[in-house]
PDB file of the backbone (N, CA, C, O) and the ligand in Angstrom, with CONECT records:
HET     ZN  A 101       1
ATOM      1  N   MET A   1    -125.090 175.447 -91.054  1.00  0.00           N
ATOM      2  CA  MET A   1    -125.745 175.438 -89.743  1.00  0.00           C
ATOM      3  C   MET A   1    -124.662 175.483 -88.660  1.00  0.00           C
ATOM      4  O   MET A   1    -123.706 174.709 -88.698  1.00  0.00           O
ATOM      5  N   SER A   2    -124.814 176.361 -87.733  1.00  0.00           N
ATOM      6  CA  SER A   2    -123.834 176.503 -86.672  1.00  0.00           C
ATOM      7  C   SER A   2    -124.091 175.511 -85.552  1.00  0.00           C
ATOM      8  O   SER A   2    -125.236 175.238 -85.190  1.00  0.00           O
ATOM      9  N   ARG A   3    -123.021 174.986 -85.020  1.00  0.00           N
ATOM     10  CA  ARG A   3    -123.141 174.101 -83.858  1.00  0.00           C
ATOM     11  C   ARG A   3    -122.686 174.856 -82.619  1.00  0.00           C
ATOM     12  O   ARG A   3    -122.112 174.270 -81.702  1.00  0.00           O
ATOM     13  N   GLN A   4    -122.943 176.143 -82.597  1.00  0.00           N
ATOM     14  CA  GLN A   4    -122.554 176.936 -81.437  1.00  0.00           C
ATOM     15  C   GLN A   4    -123.790 177.247 -80.608  1.00  0.00           C
ATOM     16  O   GLN A   4    -124.899 177.367 -81.127  1.00  0.00           O
ATOM     17  N   VAL A   5    -123.574 177.369 -79.346  1.00  0.00           N
ATOM     18  CA  VAL A   5    -124.647 177.778 -78.432  1.00  0.00           C
ATOM     19  C   VAL A   5    -124.153 178.995 -77.662  1.00  0.00           C
ATOM     20  O   VAL A   5    -122.951 179.179 -77.465  1.00  0.00           O
ATOM     21  N   ARG A   6    -125.097 179.818 -77.231  1.00  0.00           N
ATOM     22  CA  ARG A   6    -124.735 181.003 -76.469  1.00  0.00           C
ATOM     23  C   ARG A   6    -124.910 180.704 -74.982  1.00  0.00           C
ATOM     24  O   ARG A   6    -125.948 180.193 -74.560  1.00  0.00           O
ATOM     25  N   THR A   7    -123.894 181.024 -74.201  1.00  0.00           N
ATOM     26  CA  THR A   7    -123.963 180.790 -72.755  1.00  0.00           C
ATOM     27  C   THR A   7    -124.843 181.854 -72.107  1.00  0.00           C
ATOM     28  O   THR A   7    -125.237 182.821 -72.758  1.00  0.00           O
ATOM     29  N   LYS A   8    -125.145 181.674 -70.839  1.00  0.00           N
ATOM     30  CA  LYS A   8    -125.944 182.677 -70.116  1.00  0.00           C
ATOM     31  C   LYS A   8    -125.248 184.034 -70.120  1.00  0.00           C
ATOM     32  O   LYS A   8    -125.901 185.077 -70.092  1.00  0.00           O
ATOM     33  N   GLY A   9    -123.920 184.011 -70.154  1.00  0.00           N
ATOM     34  CA  GLY A   9    -123.151 185.247 -70.179  1.00  0.00           C
ATOM     35  C   GLY A   9    -123.055 185.869 -71.561  1.00  0.00           C
ATOM     36  O   GLY A   9    -122.459 186.934 -71.717  1.00  0.00           O
ATOM     37  N   GLY A  10    -123.637 185.213 -72.577  1.00  0.00           N
ATOM     38  CA  GLY A  10    -123.649 185.761 -73.921  1.00  0.00           C
ATOM     39  C   GLY A  10    -122.523 185.293 -74.812  1.00  0.00           C
ATOM     40  O   GLY A  10    -122.475 185.658 -75.986  1.00  0.00           O
ATOM     41  N   GLU A  11    -121.617 184.496 -74.283  1.00  0.00           N
ATOM     42  CA  GLU A  11    -120.503 184.011 -75.099  1.00  0.00           C
ATOM     43  C   GLU A  11    -120.960 182.866 -76.005  1.00  0.00           C
ATOM     44  O   GLU A  11    -121.821 182.066 -75.640  1.00  0.00           O
ATOM     45  N   LEU A  12    -120.361 182.812 -77.192  1.00  0.00           N
ATOM     46  CA  LEU A  12    -120.626 181.699 -78.096  1.00  0.00           C
ATOM     47  C   LEU A  12    -119.628 180.591 -77.807  1.00  0.00           C
ATOM     48  O   LEU A  12    -118.430 180.842 -77.673  1.00  0.00           O
ATOM     49  N   MET A  13    -120.119 179.389 -77.714  1.00  0.00           N
ATOM     50  CA  MET A  13    -119.222 178.258 -77.494  1.00  0.00           C
ATOM     51  C   MET A  13    -119.684 177.082 -78.347  1.00  0.00           C
ATOM     52  O   MET A  13    -120.839 177.022 -78.769  1.00  0.00           O
ATOM     53  N   ALA A  14    -118.760 176.142 -78.597  1.00  0.00           N
ATOM     54  CA  ALA A  14    -119.104 174.976 -79.402  1.00  0.00           C
ATOM     55  C   ALA A  14    -120.193 174.175 -78.713  1.00  0.00           C
ATOM     56  O   ALA A  14    -120.162 173.963 -77.501  1.00  0.00           O
ATOM     57  N   LYS A  15    -121.156 173.733 -79.511  1.00  0.00           N
ATOM     58  CA  LYS A  15    -122.226 172.888 -78.969  1.00  0.00           C
ATOM     59  C   LYS A  15    -121.658 171.503 -78.710  1.00  0.00           C
ATOM     60  O   LYS A  15    -121.161 170.865 -79.638  1.00  0.00           O
ATOM     61  N   PRO A  16    -121.716 171.022 -77.478  1.00  0.00           N
ATOM     62  CA  PRO A  16    -121.148 169.706 -77.196  1.00  0.00           C
ATOM     63  C   PRO A  16    -121.875 168.593 -77.934  1.00  0.00           C
ATOM     64  O   PRO A  16    -123.090 168.645 -78.122  1.00  0.00           O
ATOM     65  N   LEU A  17    -121.122 167.596 -78.345  1.00  0.00           N
ATOM     66  CA  LEU A  17    -121.749 166.449 -78.979  1.00  0.00           C
ATOM     67  C   LEU A  17    -122.635 165.736 -77.976  1.00  0.00           C
ATOM     68  O   LEU A  17    -122.314 165.647 -76.791  1.00  0.00           O
ATOM     69  N   LYS A  18    -123.760 165.228 -78.470  1.00  0.00           N
ATOM     70  CA  LYS A  18    -124.621 164.433 -77.594  1.00  0.00           C
ATOM     71  C   LYS A  18    -124.250 162.962 -77.733  1.00  0.00           C
ATOM     72  O   LYS A  18    -123.571 162.574 -78.683  1.00  0.00           O
ATOM     73  N   ASN A  19    -124.685 162.174 -76.813  1.00  0.00           N
ATOM     74  CA  ASN A  19    -124.446 160.730 -76.871  1.00  0.00           C
ATOM     75  C   ASN A  19    -125.400 160.131 -77.900  1.00  0.00           C
ATOM     76  O   ASN A  19    -126.607 160.065 -77.664  1.00  0.00           O
ATOM     77  N   SER A  20    -124.872 159.700 -79.023  1.00  0.00           N
ATOM     78  CA  SER A  20    -125.682 159.131 -80.106  1.00  0.00           C
ATOM     79  C   SER A  20    -125.490 157.626 -80.234  1.00  0.00           C
ATOM     80  O   SER A  20    -125.847 157.036 -81.254  1.00  0.00           O
ATOM     81  N   ILE A  21    -124.935 157.013 -79.218  1.00  0.00           N
ATOM     82  CA  ILE A  21    -124.673 155.577 -79.266  1.00  0.00           C
ATOM     83  C   ILE A  21    -125.999 154.819 -79.222  1.00  0.00           C
ATOM     84  O   ILE A  21    -126.817 155.031 -78.327  1.00  0.00           O
ATOM     85  N   GLY A  22    -126.203 153.928 -80.206  1.00  0.00           N
ATOM     86  CA  GLY A  22    -127.439 153.176 -80.278  1.00  0.00           C
ATOM     87  C   GLY A  22    -127.373 151.832 -79.575  1.00  0.00           C
ATOM     88  O   GLY A  22    -128.405 151.231 -79.276  1.00  0.00           O
ATOM     89  N   MET A  23    -126.171 151.363 -79.313  1.00  0.00           N
ATOM     90  CA  MET A  23    -125.987 150.068 -78.668  1.00  0.00           C
ATOM     91  C   MET A  23    -124.660 150.107 -77.933  1.00  0.00           C
ATOM     92  O   MET A  23    -123.688 150.674 -78.431  1.00  0.00           O
ATOM     93  N   PHE A  24    -124.614 149.516 -76.766  1.00  0.00           N
ATOM     94  CA  PHE A  24    -123.402 149.547 -75.967  1.00  0.00           C
ATOM     95  C   PHE A  24    -122.762 148.167 -75.931  1.00  0.00           C
ATOM     96  O   PHE A  24    -123.455 147.152 -75.870  1.00  0.00           O
ATOM     97  N   TYR A  25    -121.454 148.140 -75.969  1.00  0.00           N
ATOM     98  CA  TYR A  25    -120.709 146.890 -75.824  1.00  0.00           C
ATOM     99  C   TYR A  25    -120.291 146.729 -74.375  1.00  0.00           C
ATOM    100  O   TYR A  25    -119.827 147.675 -73.738  1.00  0.00           O
ATOM    101  N   HIS A  26    -120.461 145.517 -73.862  1.00  0.00           N
ATOM    102  CA  HIS A  26    -120.047 145.201 -72.496  1.00  0.00           C
ATOM    103  C   HIS A  26    -119.310 143.879 -72.500  1.00  0.00           C
ATOM    104  O   HIS A  26    -119.452 143.081 -73.427  1.00  0.00           O
ATOM    105  N   CYS A  27    -118.527 143.651 -71.466  1.00  0.00           N
ATOM    106  CA  CYS A  27    -117.845 142.378 -71.304  1.00  0.00           C
ATOM    107  C   CYS A  27    -118.843 141.362 -70.738  1.00  0.00           C
ATOM    108  O   CYS A  27    -119.431 141.582 -69.680  1.00  0.00           O
ATOM    109  N   GLY A  28    -119.024 140.254 -71.452  1.00  0.00           N
ATOM    110  CA  GLY A  28    -119.956 139.229 -71.005  1.00  0.00           C
ATOM    111  C   GLY A  28    -119.575 138.625 -69.663  1.00  0.00           C
ATOM    112  O   GLY A  28    -120.447 138.340 -68.841  1.00  0.00           O
ATOM    113  N   ASN A  29    -118.270 138.425 -69.431  1.00  0.00           N
ATOM    114  CA  ASN A  29    -117.823 137.889 -68.139  1.00  0.00           C
ATOM    115  C   ASN A  29    -118.218 138.819 -67.004  1.00  0.00           C
ATOM    116  O   ASN A  29    -118.757 138.378 -65.989  1.00  0.00           O
ATOM    117  N   CYS A  30    -117.955 140.076 -67.175  1.00  0.00           N
ATOM    118  CA  CYS A  30    -118.244 141.041 -66.122  1.00  0.00           C
ATOM    119  C   CYS A  30    -119.753 141.173 -65.880  1.00  0.00           C
ATOM    120  O   CYS A  30    -120.194 141.324 -64.740  1.00  0.00           O
ATOM    121  N   LEU A  31    -120.537 141.116 -66.958  1.00  0.00           N
ATOM    122  CA  LEU A  31    -121.994 141.231 -66.779  1.00  0.00           C
ATOM    123  C   LEU A  31    -122.515 140.093 -65.907  1.00  0.00           C
ATOM    124  O   LEU A  31    -123.413 140.289 -65.088  1.00  0.00           O
ATOM    125  N   GLU A  32    -121.931 138.878 -66.092  1.00  0.00           N
ATOM    126  CA  GLU A  32    -122.369 137.732 -65.273  1.00  0.00           C
ATOM    127  C   GLU A  32    -122.007 137.924 -63.807  1.00  0.00           C
ATOM    128  O   GLU A  32    -122.689 137.398 -62.928  1.00  0.00           O
ATOM    129  N   GLN A  33    -120.951 138.663 -63.536  1.00  0.00           N
ATOM    130  CA  GLN A  33    -120.483 138.859 -62.155  1.00  0.00           C
ATOM    131  C   GLN A  33    -120.950 140.182 -61.552  1.00  0.00           C
ATOM    132  O   GLN A  33    -120.558 140.538 -60.441  1.00  0.00           O
ATOM    133  N   ARG A  34    -121.792 140.910 -62.296  1.00  0.00           N
ATOM    134  CA  ARG A  34    -122.227 142.240 -61.859  1.00  0.00           C
ATOM    135  C   ARG A  34    -123.068 142.147 -60.583  1.00  0.00           C
ATOM    136  O   ARG A  34    -124.044 141.399 -60.542  1.00  0.00           O
ATOM    137  N   PRO A  35    -122.706 142.886 -59.561  1.00  0.00           N
ATOM    138  CA  PRO A  35    -123.488 142.873 -58.324  1.00  0.00           C
ATOM    139  C   PRO A  35    -124.904 143.419 -58.544  1.00  0.00           C
ATOM    140  O   PRO A  35    -125.127 144.275 -59.401  1.00  0.00           O
ATOM    141  N   GLU A  36    -125.825 142.923 -57.776  1.00  0.00           N
ATOM    142  CA  GLU A  36    -127.207 143.377 -57.873  1.00  0.00           C
ATOM    143  C   GLU A  36    -127.280 144.866 -57.539  1.00  0.00           C
ATOM    144  O   GLU A  36    -126.647 145.337 -56.594  1.00  0.00           O
ATOM    145  N   GLY A  37    -128.045 145.578 -58.312  1.00  0.00           N
ATOM    146  CA  GLY A  37    -128.230 147.008 -58.062  1.00  0.00           C
ATOM    147  C   GLY A  37    -127.181 147.887 -58.713  1.00  0.00           C
ATOM    148  O   GLY A  37    -127.246 149.112 -58.616  1.00  0.00           O
ATOM    149  N   VAL A  38    -126.201 147.261 -59.386  1.00  0.00           N
ATOM    150  CA  VAL A  38    -125.170 148.034 -60.089  1.00  0.00           C
ATOM    151  C   VAL A  38    -125.478 147.955 -61.583  1.00  0.00           C
ATOM    152  O   VAL A  38    -125.626 146.860 -62.126  1.00  0.00           O
ATOM    153  N   SER A  39    -125.573 149.084 -62.239  1.00  0.00           N
ATOM    154  CA  SER A  39    -125.895 149.090 -63.668  1.00  0.00           C
ATOM    155  C   SER A  39    -124.673 148.650 -64.482  1.00  0.00           C
ATOM    156  O   SER A  39    -123.539 148.780 -64.021  1.00  0.00           O
ATOM    157  N   PRO A  40    -124.907 148.128 -65.694  1.00  0.00           N
ATOM    158  CA  PRO A  40    -123.767 147.775 -66.558  1.00  0.00           C
ATOM    159  C   PRO A  40    -122.822 148.959 -66.765  1.00  0.00           C
ATOM    160  O   PRO A  40    -121.605 148.783 -66.835  1.00  0.00           O
ATOM    161  N   ARG A  41    -123.373 150.133 -66.860  1.00  0.00           N
ATOM    162  CA  ARG A  41    -122.541 151.327 -67.049  1.00  0.00           C
ATOM    163  C   ARG A  41    -121.633 151.564 -65.845  1.00  0.00           C
ATOM    164  O   ARG A  41    -120.457 151.896 -65.998  1.00  0.00           O
ATOM    165  N   GLU A  42    -122.180 151.393 -64.669  1.00  0.00           N
ATOM    166  CA  GLU A  42    -121.372 151.593 -63.449  1.00  0.00           C
ATOM    167  C   GLU A  42    -120.319 150.497 -63.298  1.00  0.00           C
ATOM    168  O   GLU A  42    -119.233 150.740 -62.771  1.00  0.00           O
ATOM    169  N   TRP A  43    -120.647 149.284 -63.766  1.00  0.00           N
ATOM    170  CA  TRP A  43    -119.786 148.123 -63.554  1.00  0.00           C
ATOM    171  C   TRP A  43    -118.666 148.025 -64.582  1.00  0.00           C
ATOM    172  O   TRP A  43    -117.614 147.451 -64.301  1.00  0.00           O
ATOM    173  N   LEU A  44    -118.884 148.582 -65.774  1.00  0.00           N
ATOM    174  CA  LEU A  44    -117.911 148.474 -66.857  1.00  0.00           C
ATOM    175  C   LEU A  44    -116.572 149.084 -66.457  1.00  0.00           C
ATOM    176  O   LEU A  44    -116.513 150.197 -65.933  1.00  0.00           O
ATOM    177  N   ARG A  45    -115.512 148.348 -66.710  1.00  0.00           N
ATOM    178  CA  ARG A  45    -114.141 148.881 -66.567  1.00  0.00           C
ATOM    179  C   ARG A  45    -113.428 148.561 -67.862  1.00  0.00           C
ATOM    180  O   ARG A  45    -112.943 147.446 -68.049  1.00  0.00           O
ATOM    181  N   ALA A  46    -113.363 149.516 -68.744  1.00  0.00           N
ATOM    182  CA  ALA A  46    -112.842 149.244 -70.076  1.00  0.00           C
ATOM    183  C   ALA A  46    -111.993 150.397 -70.578  1.00  0.00           C
ATOM    184  O   ALA A  46    -112.091 151.534 -70.117  1.00  0.00           O
ATOM    185  N   GLU A  47    -111.164 150.053 -71.535  1.00  0.00           N
ATOM    186  CA  GLU A  47    -110.348 151.028 -72.242  1.00  0.00           C
ATOM    187  C   GLU A  47    -110.693 150.921 -73.717  1.00  0.00           C
ATOM    188  O   GLU A  47    -110.978 149.834 -74.221  1.00  0.00           O
ATOM    189  N   PHE A  48    -110.667 152.048 -74.398  1.00  0.00           N
ATOM    190  CA  PHE A  48    -110.957 152.072 -75.827  1.00  0.00           C
ATOM    191  C   PHE A  48    -109.885 152.880 -76.518  1.00  0.00           C
ATOM    192  O   PHE A  48    -109.494 153.950 -76.051  1.00  0.00           O
ATOM    193  N   GLY A  49    -109.409 152.356 -77.645  1.00  0.00           N
ATOM    194  CA  GLY A  49    -108.397 153.121 -78.345  1.00  0.00           C
ATOM    195  C   GLY A  49    -108.029 152.533 -79.682  1.00  0.00           C
ATOM    196  O   GLY A  49    -108.512 151.466 -80.062  1.00  0.00           O
ATOM    197  N   PRO A  50    -107.164 153.240 -80.400  1.00  0.00           N
ATOM    198  CA  PRO A  50    -106.754 152.807 -81.731  1.00  0.00           C
ATOM    199  C   PRO A  50    -105.792 151.633 -81.674  1.00  0.00           C
ATOM    200  O   PRO A  50    -105.002 151.501 -80.740  1.00  0.00           O
ATOM    201  N   THR A  51    -105.872 150.790 -82.683  1.00  0.00           N
ATOM    202  CA  THR A  51    -104.939 149.679 -82.893  1.00  0.00           C
ATOM    203  C   THR A  51    -104.299 149.909 -84.266  1.00  0.00           C
ATOM    204  O   THR A  51    -104.686 150.844 -84.967  1.00  0.00           O
ATOM    205  N   PRO A  52    -103.331 149.080 -84.663  1.00  0.00           N
ATOM    206  CA  PRO A  52    -102.750 149.272 -85.999  1.00  0.00           C
ATOM    207  C   PRO A  52    -103.778 149.192 -87.133  1.00  0.00           C
ATOM    208  O   PRO A  52    -103.574 149.787 -88.191  1.00  0.00           O
ATOM    209  N   LYS A  53    -104.882 148.460 -86.923  1.00  0.00           N
ATOM    210  CA  LYS A  53    -105.866 148.292 -88.007  1.00  0.00           C
ATOM    211  C   LYS A  53    -107.230 148.911 -87.721  1.00  0.00           C
ATOM    212  O   LYS A  53    -108.098 148.910 -88.594  1.00  0.00           O
ATOM    213  N   GLY A  54    -107.436 149.441 -86.516  1.00  0.00           N
ATOM    214  CA  GLY A  54    -108.756 149.985 -86.218  1.00  0.00           C
ATOM    215  C   GLY A  54    -108.862 150.456 -84.784  1.00  0.00           C
ATOM    216  O   GLY A  54    -108.085 151.294 -84.327  1.00  0.00           O
ATOM    217  N   PHE A  55    -109.836 149.901 -84.085  1.00  0.00           N
ATOM    218  CA  PHE A  55    -110.061 150.262 -82.689  1.00  0.00           C
ATOM    219  C   PHE A  55    -110.356 149.006 -81.890  1.00  0.00           C
ATOM    220  O   PHE A  55    -110.814 147.998 -82.430  1.00  0.00           O
ATOM    221  N   GLN A  56    -110.084 149.085 -80.586  1.00  0.00           N
ATOM    222  CA  GLN A  56    -110.371 147.960 -79.723  1.00  0.00           C
ATOM    223  C   GLN A  56    -110.941 148.457 -78.407  1.00  0.00           C
ATOM    224  O   GLN A  56    -110.517 149.476 -77.862  1.00  0.00           O
ATOM    225  N   LEU A  57    -111.914 147.708 -77.915  1.00  0.00           N
ATOM    226  CA  LEU A  57    -112.470 147.926 -76.578  1.00  0.00           C
ATOM    227  C   LEU A  57    -111.965 146.783 -75.713  1.00  0.00           C
ATOM    228  O   LEU A  57    -112.186 145.614 -76.030  1.00  0.00           O
ATOM    229  N   TRP A  58    -111.292 147.114 -74.630  1.00  0.00           N
ATOM    230  CA  TRP A  58    -110.585 146.143 -73.798  1.00  0.00           C
ATOM    231  C   TRP A  58    -111.156 146.137 -72.389  1.00  0.00           C
ATOM    232  O   TRP A  58    -111.305 147.196 -71.778  1.00  0.00           O
ATOM    233  N   CYS A  59    -111.478 144.950 -71.861  1.00  0.00           N
ATOM    234  CA  CYS A  59    -111.952 144.852 -70.480  1.00  0.00           C
ATOM    235  C   CYS A  59    -110.740 144.862 -69.549  1.00  0.00           C
ATOM    236  O   CYS A  59    -109.890 143.974 -69.613  1.00  0.00           O
ATOM    237  N   VAL A  60    -110.670 145.861 -68.696  1.00  0.00           N
ATOM    238  CA  VAL A  60    -109.549 146.003 -67.768  1.00  0.00           C
ATOM    239  C   VAL A  60    -109.663 144.953 -66.655  1.00  0.00           C
ATOM    240  O   VAL A  60    -108.650 144.422 -66.200  1.00  0.00           O
ATOM    241  N   ARG A  61    -110.874 144.658 -66.221  1.00  0.00           N
ATOM    242  CA  ARG A  61    -111.069 143.690 -65.131  1.00  0.00           C
ATOM    243  C   ARG A  61    -110.657 142.284 -65.563  1.00  0.00           C
ATOM    244  O   ARG A  61    -110.000 141.577 -64.799  1.00  0.00           O
ATOM    245  N   CYS A  62    -111.024 141.872 -66.755  1.00  0.00           N
ATOM    246  CA  CYS A  62    -110.748 140.518 -67.253  1.00  0.00           C
ATOM    247  C   CYS A  62    -109.457 140.448 -68.054  1.00  0.00           C
ATOM    248  O   CYS A  62    -108.979 139.356 -68.360  1.00  0.00           O
ATOM    249  N   GLU A  63    -108.894 141.584 -68.394  1.00  0.00           N
ATOM    250  CA  GLU A  63    -107.709 141.637 -69.267  1.00  0.00           C
ATOM    251  C   GLU A  63    -107.956 140.841 -70.545  1.00  0.00           C
ATOM    252  O   GLU A  63    -107.177 139.956 -70.898  1.00  0.00           O
ATOM    253  N   MET A  64    -109.053 141.169 -71.236  1.00  0.00           N
ATOM    254  CA  MET A  64    -109.358 140.534 -72.514  1.00  0.00           C
ATOM    255  C   MET A  64    -110.136 141.486 -73.408  1.00  0.00           C
ATOM    256  O   MET A  64    -110.738 142.457 -72.947  1.00  0.00           O
ATOM    257  N   SER A  65    -110.107 141.183 -74.686  1.00  0.00           N
ATOM    258  CA  SER A  65    -110.791 142.021 -75.666  1.00  0.00           C
ATOM    259  C   SER A  65    -112.302 141.823 -75.577  1.00  0.00           C
ATOM    260  O   SER A  65    -112.789 140.697 -75.477  1.00  0.00           O
ATOM    261  N   ILE A  66    -113.021 142.915 -75.615  1.00  0.00           N
ATOM    262  CA  ILE A  66    -114.479 142.869 -75.694  1.00  0.00           C
ATOM    263  C   ILE A  66    -114.894 142.879 -77.162  1.00  0.00           C
ATOM    264  O   ILE A  66    -115.727 142.078 -77.587  1.00  0.00           O
ATOM    265  N   VAL A  67    -114.313 143.782 -77.923  1.00  0.00           N
ATOM    266  CA  VAL A  67    -114.566 143.841 -79.358  1.00  0.00           C
ATOM    267  C   VAL A  67    -113.416 144.593 -80.004  1.00  0.00           C
ATOM    268  O   VAL A  67    -112.837 145.503 -79.412  1.00  0.00           O
ATOM    269  N   SER A  68    -113.098 144.200 -81.219  1.00  0.00           N
ATOM    270  CA  SER A  68    -112.044 144.859 -81.973  1.00  0.00           C
ATOM    271  C   SER A  68    -112.569 145.146 -83.367  1.00  0.00           C
ATOM    272  O   SER A  68    -113.162 144.276 -84.006  1.00  0.00           O
ATOM    273  N   PHE A  69    -112.356 146.341 -83.830  1.00  0.00           N
ATOM    274  CA  PHE A  69    -112.844 146.755 -85.148  1.00  0.00           C
ATOM    275  C   PHE A  69    -111.671 146.885 -86.103  1.00  0.00           C
ATOM    276  O   PHE A  69    -110.693 147.570 -85.801  1.00  0.00           O
ATOM    277  N   ASN A  70    -111.761 146.235 -87.251  1.00  0.00           N
ATOM    278  CA  ASN A  70    -110.788 146.389 -88.318  1.00  0.00           C
ATOM    279  C   ASN A  70    -111.433 147.315 -89.351  1.00  0.00           C
ATOM    280  O   ASN A  70    -112.466 146.979 -89.931  1.00  0.00           O
ATOM    281  N   LEU A  71    -110.837 148.453 -89.574  1.00  0.00           N
ATOM    282  CA  LEU A  71    -111.424 149.434 -90.487  1.00  0.00           C
ATOM    283  C   LEU A  71    -111.126 149.133 -91.953  1.00  0.00           C
ATOM    284  O   LEU A  71    -111.528 149.887 -92.839  1.00  0.00           O
ATOM    285  N   LEU A  72    -110.418 148.026 -92.208  1.00  0.00           N
ATOM    286  CA  LEU A  72    -110.139 147.580 -93.583  1.00  0.00           C
ATOM    287  C   LEU A  72    -109.544 148.701 -94.427  1.00  0.00           C
ATOM    288  O   LEU A  72    -109.851 148.837 -95.611  1.00  0.00           O
ATOM    289  N   GLY A  73    -108.703 149.486 -93.805  1.00  0.00           N
ATOM    290  CA  GLY A  73    -108.008 150.545 -94.531  1.00  0.00           C
ATOM    291  C   GLY A  73    -108.801 151.813 -94.750  1.00  0.00           C
ATOM    292  O   GLY A  73    -108.313 152.744 -95.390  1.00  0.00           O
ATOM    293  N   GLN A  74    -110.023 151.866 -94.230  1.00  0.00           N
ATOM    294  CA  GLN A  74    -110.844 153.069 -94.402  1.00  0.00           C
ATOM    295  C   GLN A  74    -110.231 154.254 -93.671  1.00  0.00           C
ATOM    296  O   GLN A  74    -109.665 154.104 -92.588  1.00  0.00           O
ATOM    297  N   LYS A  75    -110.346 155.407 -94.259  1.00  0.00           N
ATOM    298  CA  LYS A  75    -109.948 156.621 -93.566  1.00  0.00           C
ATOM    299  C   LYS A  75    -111.054 156.974 -92.595  1.00  0.00           C
ATOM    300  O   LYS A  75    -112.228 156.697 -92.841  1.00  0.00           O
ATOM    301  N   ILE A  76    -110.672 157.581 -91.505  1.00  0.00           N
ATOM    302  CA  ILE A  76    -111.679 158.013 -90.531  1.00  0.00           C
ATOM    303  C   ILE A  76    -111.466 159.473 -90.205  1.00  0.00           C
ATOM    304  O   ILE A  76    -110.386 160.025 -90.416  1.00  0.00           O
ATOM    305  N   LYS A  77    -112.496 160.080 -89.696  1.00  0.00           N
ATOM    306  CA  LYS A  77    -112.406 161.456 -89.232  1.00  0.00           C
ATOM    307  C   LYS A  77    -112.921 161.491 -87.811  1.00  0.00           C
ATOM    308  O   LYS A  77    -114.016 161.006 -87.525  1.00  0.00           O
ATOM    309  N   ILE A  78    -112.148 162.054 -86.939  1.00  0.00           N
ATOM    310  CA  ILE A  78    -112.596 162.211 -85.561  1.00  0.00           C
ATOM    311  C   ILE A  78    -113.470 163.453 -85.492  1.00  0.00           C
ATOM    312  O   ILE A  78    -113.060 164.543 -85.891  1.00  0.00           O
ATOM    313  N   ILE A  79    -114.677 163.271 -84.981  1.00  0.00           N
ATOM    314  CA  ILE A  79    -115.639 164.367 -84.859  1.00  0.00           C
ATOM    315  C   ILE A  79    -115.453 165.019 -83.499  1.00  0.00           C
ATOM    316  O   ILE A  79    -115.453 164.340 -82.472  1.00  0.00           O
ATOM    317  N   ASN A  80    -115.299 166.299 -83.493  1.00  0.00           N
ATOM    318  CA  ASN A  80    -115.235 166.987 -82.202  1.00  0.00           C
ATOM    319  C   ASN A  80    -116.358 168.009 -82.111  1.00  0.00           C
ATOM    320  O   ASN A  80    -117.168 168.146 -83.027  1.00  0.00           O
ATOM    321  N   ASP A  81    -116.394 168.708 -81.012  1.00  0.00           N
ATOM    322  CA  ASP A  81    -117.504 169.625 -80.756  1.00  0.00           C
ATOM    323  C   ASP A  81    -117.647 170.721 -81.802  1.00  0.00           C
ATOM    324  O   ASP A  81    -118.746 171.235 -82.006  1.00  0.00           O
ATOM    325  N   GLU A  82    -116.566 171.083 -82.462  1.00  0.00           N
ATOM    326  CA  GLU A  82    -116.622 172.188 -83.424  1.00  0.00           C
ATOM    327  C   GLU A  82    -117.121 171.740 -84.794  1.00  0.00           C
ATOM    328  O   GLU A  82    -117.456 172.584 -85.625  1.00  0.00           O
ATOM    329  N   ASP A  83    -117.179 170.425 -85.051  1.00  0.00           N
ATOM    330  CA  ASP A  83    -117.554 169.941 -86.375  1.00  0.00           C
ATOM    331  C   ASP A  83    -119.056 169.945 -86.580  1.00  0.00           C
ATOM    332  O   ASP A  83    -119.840 169.851 -85.636  1.00  0.00           O
ATOM    333  N   GLU A  84    -119.426 170.057 -87.830  1.00  0.00           N
ATOM    334  CA  GLU A  84    -120.833 169.937 -88.220  1.00  0.00           C
ATOM    335  C   GLU A  84    -121.204 168.468 -88.297  1.00  0.00           C
ATOM    336  O   GLU A  84    -120.361 167.627 -88.610  1.00  0.00           O
ATOM    337  N   GLY A  85    -122.423 168.164 -88.020  1.00  0.00           N
ATOM    338  CA  GLY A  85    -122.942 166.820 -88.244  1.00  0.00           C
ATOM    339  C   GLY A  85    -122.248 165.740 -87.446  1.00  0.00           C
ATOM    340  O   GLY A  85    -121.988 164.651 -87.957  1.00  0.00           O
ATOM    341  N   GLY A  86    -121.953 166.032 -86.218  1.00  0.00           N
ATOM    342  CA  GLY A  86    -121.258 165.053 -85.397  1.00  0.00           C
ATOM    343  C   GLY A  86    -122.119 163.933 -84.888  1.00  0.00           C
ATOM    344  O   GLY A  86    -121.604 162.975 -84.313  1.00  0.00           O
ATOM    345  N   ASP A  87    -123.402 164.023 -85.081  1.00  0.00           N
ATOM    346  CA  ASP A  87    -124.249 162.969 -84.517  1.00  0.00           C
ATOM    347  C   ASP A  87    -125.161 162.337 -85.523  1.00  0.00           C
ATOM    348  O   ASP A  87    -125.927 161.436 -85.182  1.00  0.00           O
TER     349      ASP A  87
HETATM  350 ZN    ZN A 101    -114.690 141.701 -68.051  1.00  0.00          ZN2+
END
């Protein structure tokens, strides 16, 4: 199955991955201080990236870890727009 889509101009391009996240992580401290009328998405200030053992989500505002994942030595594959079954 192809993950390509045709543009209005007729060109084939990689079908962009959709957002398949089922649950979002947020900093509890920041959520408590979130101004009224500002969504958690707008308020979040975080960095995400690899660590020696997995991945970590870091709150930039609080300078503390929100969540850290240890992959227990599992191999991972980064899914990009050109891959099949990215979602
Ligand atoms: Zn925070």
